[in-house]
N, C-alpha and C positions, 0 to 999 in steps of 0.2 A: 738430588732432585731426578728422576727418571722419566725419560721423554723419547718420543719418536721424532726423527727428522723426516720431514714430509717435502717433497717437490712436485710440483705441478707443470711439467714441461709443455708449452703450447706450440704447435705447428699449424701453419697456416698455407693455403694455395698460394704460390708466388705468382702464378699465370693462370689465365682461364684454360680449361680443359681443351685438349688440341687433337685433332684426328691424325692418324698416321698421313693421310692424304696432306692435311695442312703442314705437318711436320717437314714433309720433303720440299715444301714450297718455302717455308720460312726458316729454315734451320741455319742459313747463312746472314739472316737479317741482323743488323747491330740492335735495333730495338729488343728483338725477341732473345738474343744473346745476352742482353744486358740483365733481363729478368731471370733467365736461367743461371746464372753464374753465383745466384744466392739459393738455388735449390740444391737440396742434398738427397731427397728420397722422391722416386717416382712411381707411379702406379701404372699398369697397362690394364686398361678396362675395355669394355664394349657396351654401346648402346646402338639402337637403329639410328640411321642417319638423319641428322638435321640440318634443315635448309630454310631459306627465305622463299616466300611464296608472295605473290600479288604486290610487290614493290613499286611505289609511286613516289615521285618526288616532285614538289612543287614549292617554290618561293620559301625555301628553308624548312619546310615541312616534309617528312618522310613518314609515310605509312607504310607497313608491311605487315605480313603474318609469318610467324615460325611455325613451321610444319616438321612433323618427324614420319618418316617413312614407315608405312603400316598402321598409321593412326588417322582418324577422320577429324579428331579435334583439332584446335590451333590456339596460338597466342596471338591476339590482335595488339600490336605496337604502333604507338606513335611517337616520333622524335621531332624536336623543335630546334633549329640552329640559327639564331640570330643575336646580333648584339643586343646586351642587356638582358638576355634570357639565361636559364639555367645552365645551359651548355655553352655559353660565350667563351670558355677556354679553348674549344675546339675551333674557334673562328679566327681566320687570319685576315690582315689587310683591311681591305674594305668590306669584308664579309661574304663576299662572292666565293662560292666553292661548286665544285662538280663531283659527281659520283662515279667512280669507275668499277663496273660489276664483274665478277668472276663467276662464271657459270660452270656447273657440273657437266653439262652436255654442250658440245661445241655448236649444235645445232638448234640451241634455244633462241626464241624470238627476241629481238632487242628493243622491241618497242614497249612502251609502258601500257599495263603494269607488267613488270618483270617477273618471271617464274623460275623456279629451279635453281636459285641464286646460292652458290657456296659461301661467298662472302662479298664485301663491297670496300673499296679504297676510298677515301675522302681527300680530294685536292683542292687547293685555293686556287684562286682566279689566274695563277700565273703557272698551273699544272705542278706545284709542289707537294708532296706527300705530306698530310696531317697525321692521320690514323686510318685504322681499318676495324671493321667490325664481322664477326661470324655470329651465328646464334649463340654460342656458348660465350663468346667475349661480352656480347651486349648483356647477356644476363649476369655475368661476372662483375662488369663494371656497374651495373644497376644495384645489384646487391650490396657493393662496397661503397654506394653512394656518390660514385664519380661519373654517373650518365644519369641524367633526369630523362624518364620516359613513362608514357602512360601504357600500361601492360594490362590486358584483359585476358583471364583464363587462369588453368590450373598449372602454374609454372612448376611445381615440384614433380608432376608427371613427366615432364620433359627432360629432366636432369637426373635421372637413375643410370647408375653404372655398375655393371658386373665387372668384378674384379679378377682379372686373371693372373697378374703377377706384380709383386712389389719388390724393389731394390733402391740401392743407393749409390751415388755416384763415386764413392771412394775417393781415389786420387786423381780423378779427371773429371772434366766439365761434363754435365749431363748430356749435352748435346754431342759431343764426342762420344760417349759411351753408348748412345743409342743408334749412332750410324751403322754400328757393326754387331749390333746386340743379339747374340745368339738366341735369347728368350723370345725377342721380337720376332725374328726370322721364324723360329719355332712356332709362335702363336699364329703368325700369318700363314704358316704351311698346315697347320692341324686344326685350327678352329674354322667354324662355318658360319657365314652370314645369318645374322637373326632374322631378315627377311629375304625371302627367296628372291635371287636374281640380283641382290643388292651387292655393292663393292664393299670388300671386307675393310680395305684400308680407309674408306669412309666411315666405318663403324668402330674401328679400334680407335681408343682414346688414350692419351697420355695426359696424366694429371701429375703436376710438378708441386711438391712441399718444401717448405723451408722452416728452419727453427726461429720462431719469433721471439720468444722471452721464456723465463721460467720463474715461477712464484714459488717461494720457500716459506715453510713456518714450521714450529715446533708444535708436537701435540703431547701434552702431559699424560702419563698413562694412569688408567683408573686407580682410584683412592688417594689420588693427590689433589690438592686444591688447585683450582684454575681449569683451564681447558686448552685452547689454541692461544700459542703466544707468537708475537712477530719475530723475526731474527733479532731486531733491534733490542728488544725487550730481553730476550735471553742472552744476548751478548752482553748486555749490562750487567748480568749476573755472574759474569767471567767463570763459565763452567768450564771449557776447556777448547781446544782449537778446532773441534769438531763443529762447533757453532759458527765458525767463519762462513759467511756465504761466498759463494762461487761466483766469478765473473762470467759474462757471456761467453767469451772465449774459453775459458776452462771447460765450461759445461758443453760446448757444442758438438765435439767429436763423440762425447759418451751420451749425449740425449739423442744423437741421429741414431747411434747403435741401438739405443734402448727403444726408440720410436719405431724404428723399422722391424724390431722383434715384436715389439707389441702390437702393431698391424698384422703381421702375419701370423701370429697366435690368434689374433681375434677372427681373421677372415680365411685363414688356411686356403690361400689360392693354390688351385691345381697345378700351377706350374712352378711353384716355390717346393723345392725338394726339402728343405730344412724348416720345420714349422715351429721352432722354438717353445716346445711344450714346456718347458721349465721356466717360461718368463714369469716374474721379472729377475729371476736368478740366473743371469747370463753374464759372460765374460765382457769386460769392457763396456758394461752398462752403467746406469745411474748408481743402482746399488754397489758398485765397485767404488764409488766416490763416497759411501758412507751414509747414502740415505737409506732408511728404513722402510719408507713407503713412496711408491711411484704412483702419481694419478695423471696419466697423460690426458691431454685434450686436442682435438683435431678441429680445425674449422675449416669447412669446405663449402662450396657451393654446389650443393648436390647431394644425392644419396648414393653411398657405396654398399654394393649388397654382394654377398655369396651365400650359399646354402649353410655357412657356418656363423655368420655375423653380419651386421650391418651397422652404419653410421647414418643417422637420420637427420634430414634437414627439415625443420618446422618453419613455415613462412608466416609472417605477421607484417601488417602495414606500418608498424612503427619500429620494431627491432627483427629485420629480417634474417640476422643470422643467429639463431638460437639451435643448439644441438643437443642430442641425447645420444647415448649408446644403448645397444640391445640389453 
């Protein structure tokens, strides 16, 4: 029996997209570092600055707009935080909480409604930290069904990212690698703001990816009975050791190498020197483990774009995470 051994490695965002401005503020926070420790691949991207506008809080209800510099349209958002509600998990103690606002501009007016807000921190009635939201984190948690919100507007237009560079953490944590990253320094010194007068470190975005899982199957070659067979069925026929499924830990290093090469080959970011033109035939990729066909999948909250390729996010009310490739 002749067959192809096929693998579908799946990578997902391990943390919401984060601006370089935010990275400088949160790179030592334990909550953020906990997410980053599982990330293996990062993207340095760019989009016009996102911020909260017209923020108004009253008795557990927060109304706000998500705005993007250079755009007239907006996302109209309403959040509810009260016991028994869909966001109850964010409530502590007697249900009282307060909002600590971080402004982009020091001279911003501190009376409601609040404008040009970079992010908000939620504190319980005793002033203890609960969680925080930026525009990108709000949308990330909403798409992953971890935050209930009413959102009116074309979300997809606000989460499009131009890809400048793709890399992997290798033997050090992503947070450590990025602190003195020569490519990040180079991008900060050579790229220009998309919006005239804007701050580049608020436009540059870091996206973190982790290896989530891999699905394997065998595909019988043309002319033979059958089609796609599961690993279990093939193993039952005692073909050879090549049929043995790999564990997550066995796959991870090779999957990360493979996926980094796949993304670079797809996007050809201008700050990547090696473009892996021969992908998927690369050293230490998944083909090295004996897979005949590699079909990667990326699950991101947003659209990643360069002149050479894109990963598109399609939004629906029922299944908001549906992806297609160019």
